[in-house]
N, C-alpha and C positions, 0 to 999 in steps of 0.2 A: 735110254736118253734122259726119254721120260721120267720113270722109275725112279732115275739119282736128281734129278732134280723135287721132284715132289719129295721124296726125303730128306733134301734137303731145305727146302722148305716147311718141311714140321719140324723138323730137330730144330732150327732157327728157333724155329712157336714156343716150341720148350723151353729150351734154353733162354729167353724174351718171359714166357709166361714165370721161371723159378727164378728170373731175377726181383717179377713180382711179387709174386710171394710173400719173398721175406723182407718188404721195406719194414720202417718201421713204427706204419702203421697195422700193417698188417698182422708182426708179431704183438703188440697191445693188443690189440684184440683177440688173440683166443689165450685162450687160461696156459697159463706155466705149469710147471711139476709140481712149484716148490715153492711160488708164491712169488717172485721175481721180477726184474724185468729181460726180458729177452732182446740180443742182438745180436746180431751177423756179424766172427769175427774172417773172413775168407770160406776156408770150408768149413767152417763148425759156427755150432747158436753153443751163447756163452750167456750164464741164466745168472744177472747178481742179486741175492739176499741181503738184503742190509735192515738192522733193528728198523720201525717205529715206533720204540718208543721213546720217548724223552726229547725235550724242547731246550736243554744244555748239553752243550758238549759231553762229552765223556769218553771212556773206551767199551767202541761195540767187539762184538762180529762182526765178519763178513765171510759171505762164500761166493765160492763161483764154478757154477755147474760147467761143463762142459762136453756136448752133444755133438755129431752131425747132424746134417740138413734133413732125416730122418728122424732124427728124436733116440739115435742110439745115443749113450754113454762110446763118450770115448777116453779114454786110460791120462786119468792127470798125469801120470807118472811121466809119461813124454813129452810133459811140455812145460816148459818154465811161463811164470807166470810172476804180471805187480802191476803193481797201477796206481792213480796220482791221480784225488782225491779234491774238487776244486770248490768251494765255499764264498762266494765274495771274493774277496784278496784274500785269505789261505790255499798255500797248495799242499797236502801234504804228500810223501811217495808211501806206500805202503808190499811191504813183501806179501806174495802168497807162496803159500805153501801146500805142497800137492798134500793132500788127506780123502781117502777114503776112492772108493775105484773112478771119479769123473771129478770129482769136488776138491777144487783147491777152499783155503783157509785161510784166515788173518786178521788183523784186531786194527782198529784205529776213533781215535777218535770224533766223535762225531757229536749229532745231534742233527732229528727229523727235520728235512728244514726242504720245500718243494722247488727251493732254488740248486741245489747241490747237483754236484758234475762227477760223477768219474769218468773213466777212461783205464778200460785196461787191456791190456799190450801180453800180448800172448806168442811165444816162437814154438815152433813145431819145424823137425826138417828143416833146420836154417830160416826157416821163412818164416815173418814176424808179420804181424796181422795186435786192429787194435779192433775194439768197440767203445762206441763212448753211450753214456746210462743218462738217467734225471732220476733215479732209482725211487724217486720222489712225486716226484713232475705225475695229474692228473694225466691217465692212457689216451693220450692221441687218435687211438681205435672211437667208435661209434660202437661197433658190440661187446663195449672190453668186457659187458655181463653176458655172453654169450657161451657158453662148452663147447666146445668143437672137441 
């Protein structure tokens, strides 16, 4: 009986640790594989990479990389994805298409703007998840320059 209580308590501590380990602040404090912003979406990590060039809106590329929580690539062909860009009062919906192992690509009119927000929606195995990004905002983590 005591073993069961201890193992249940340890499992709960591990689960709570995993939740804390994936906060936006924690993800911002880690170096991302492709130089973008990483967010959690259910069982996945999504990394949004957008062009930081230009102050005026023009057609620019968008890339979204999908991994599991351990950093292993997840096949983009098994997932549907789209994105909504919010820039002040302007709202754009962007279709994202599978492009390689674990990558989606799209194109949208946008400029470098720290207030730009993006919502990436994915559907896999009938389950829909979302991740919210501020791709050009300063990192919220206090250790953004550390390499992990």
